[in-house]
C-alpha positions, 0 to 999 in steps of 0.5 A: 500499500502507498502511503501519503508520503510516498504519493507527495514524494512520487508526486514532486518527482513527476512535476520535476520530470514534467518541468524538465520535459517542458523545459526542453521543449521550450529550449528546442522551439527557442533554438528553432526560432533563432536558427530561422532568424538567423537564416533570415538575417543571412538572406537580408544580408544577401539581398542587401549585397545584391542591391549593391551589385545592381548599383555598381553594375548601373549605367547612365540613366540607371540602366543595367546590363542584364547579363553583366549583373547576372554574371556578378550574381552567379559569383555570389551564389554559393549552393551550400548557402545561397542557392539563386536569386531572382529579380521580379517585376511588379507582375512578378516575372522574372527580369534577372536570376542566378542559380538553379531555376526557382519554381516560386509558390503562390502568394497565398503560400508565403507567410508575412513578417518583417525584419530588422527595423520593419523591412517587410519580407515573405518567407516560404519554408520549402523542402531543403530551401527557404524562399524569401521575398523582400520588396525593393524600390531601387528603380532599376531597369533592365535591358538585354545587351544582346538585343541590341546589335553593333549597328543599333549601338553605332546608330544609337550612338550617331543619333545622341551625337546628333541630339547634342549638336542640335541641342547642346543642352541635352543630357549625355549618355555615359556608358559606365560601370560607376554608380550613377543617380537614378534619373526621374523617368516620370519627368524625363526619358533618355533622349536616344530611347523612343517613348514606347521602348521607355514605357515598356521598360518602366512596365516590364523591366523595373526590379521590385522584389528580391527573391532569394533562395537560401538552403535550410540544410544547415538549419535543419542539421542544427535542429536535428541535433539540438532536438537529439541533445534534447531527447538525450537530456530527457531520457537522462532526466526520466532515468534519473526520476525513474532511479530516484523513484525506485530508491525511494521505493527501495528504501521504503521496502528496506524499511518494511523488511527491517521491521518485518526482521525485528518482529521475525526475531521477536517471534523466533525468540518467542518460539525458541523459549516455546521450543525449550519449553516443550522439550523440557515438558517432553524430557519430563514426560519421559520419566512417567513413560518409563514407570508405566513401562516398568509396571507393565512389565511387572504385570506381564512377567507374573505367573498367574497373570491371565492371557488377556492381561498379559497381552494388554500389558505387552501393548502398553509396553509397546505403545511406551516405547513408541511414544518414548522414540517420538519424545526422543526425536523431538528432544533431539530436533529441538536441541540447539547444534552447536558445531565443534569443528575438527578434524574427522575421518569420514571413512572411519565415521561410515564404518561405525554407522555401519556397524551400529545398524548391522542388525537391521541390515542383516534381518532384511538381507540388504546388499550394502556397498561402502565406497568411501575414501579415507579422506579427513574433513572439518565437521563435529564428529558425533553430529556427522555420526548422527546424520549419516545414521539417520540417512542409512536408517531411512534408506533401510526403511525404504528398501524392500528385503535383499535391496541394495543400499550404496553409501558413497564419498569422494573428493570433489576438488582440493577443497571440498568432498560429498557424501552420497547415500543412495537406494533402490527402493521407491524412491521420493516423488518430485512433488515430495522432494522439498518437503521431505525435510520439514518436520513431521513430513513422512511417508513411512507409517512408523516414521516420526517425520523428524529424522530427515528434518534433523539431518538438515539441521546438522548439515545446514549448521556446518555450511554444507548442502543436502539435496534429494534427487532420483536414483537411476534406474529406481530409488532415491539419492541424497547427496551432501555437498560443500563438505570442507576438507581439512586443510594439511598445516 
């Protein structure tokens, strides 16, 4: 269950995460706007350079040679930044261009904006390019040099000289590359130019708009890099927030586990006290049972006792023996395991266990195989003898008459050994292999269910491991592993 304090912490982390993502989005938008403004500024600078080129290419009377202007603009065009330049008349017709051909969008596709001191511009963001339209009023008129032949130029020059001789006050046309002041064509036209040609030039050849095509690939690349950087920052922030959330959750769980451990420790102490009390009670119970058993034996041994009373006396003796055995098992199980490690000969301990159970082995005519190397291990000899005794006794109870039991022990490495007790009995079902070491779990009708629990206690007290696996082709196999060998000093 999530507490109010945890909800407050998670809410604060969510707010920090949202603020971080919002900040990155706002910064990306700001960077994108700044990049676009820089591109517009570069376009404005290019258009200013184009205007200076136009003024530098003027002839007298404000006329500009299209070929000379386009030649200068082509030098200015750089496909990496400035892709193309076009000059449009009032009807949006091209009067001069440089760079690649532009298919201009319609006017309603452009976005109106202003730049600098209020200079009106129109912007169209295309694929890989940005088209900028700057309104201008330079009074520039475009004429085509190729339209005028040498004879026509000579005729125009002769007409000019004749006009000057007849009217010395007439203006002189000087073909020059130097900038010239723009004449007022609305009041005066060059004397050598016909009226209809002059009107056509004014209407169709005057430059009213600069169209500058800039490459926005650097802008897109910078935006992409900035976006990736913001994404990485967002991911790192997300991981940091998630890490803090997990750390807080882990801290809460650790606190809960510590509280549970304290409670479990108190409960274990209480159970230990109960266990000691139960062990004491069991120990005190054996004395009355021994008295009952002795009285039953006295009754059974009397000569004039009726057969029925003698039989009942023997039943009392058998029941007291069974209860006493269970009490002994319980006392043995509840006894604290204090391991006193010493150098112990594994082969000698196994031989003592076999001799102690030799009567039971002979009674069932069991074939016993002892394959134990004479290795010295670190163990409590008395506890080890008890563990092996219980395992071999369990195997004797499991196998049928003339069954086979194998005791095997050997080195696994220079530091460890293993012990195995196997039989060819019915074996232990897979679903019961995790239960057989629990107290009072038994599959034998006469078993107490504490023998294997005691074995596990002894094994774990030594720091070893025990497991029950299937013995092929039939039976069960108990393996004790990680048995430490005695290191020679």
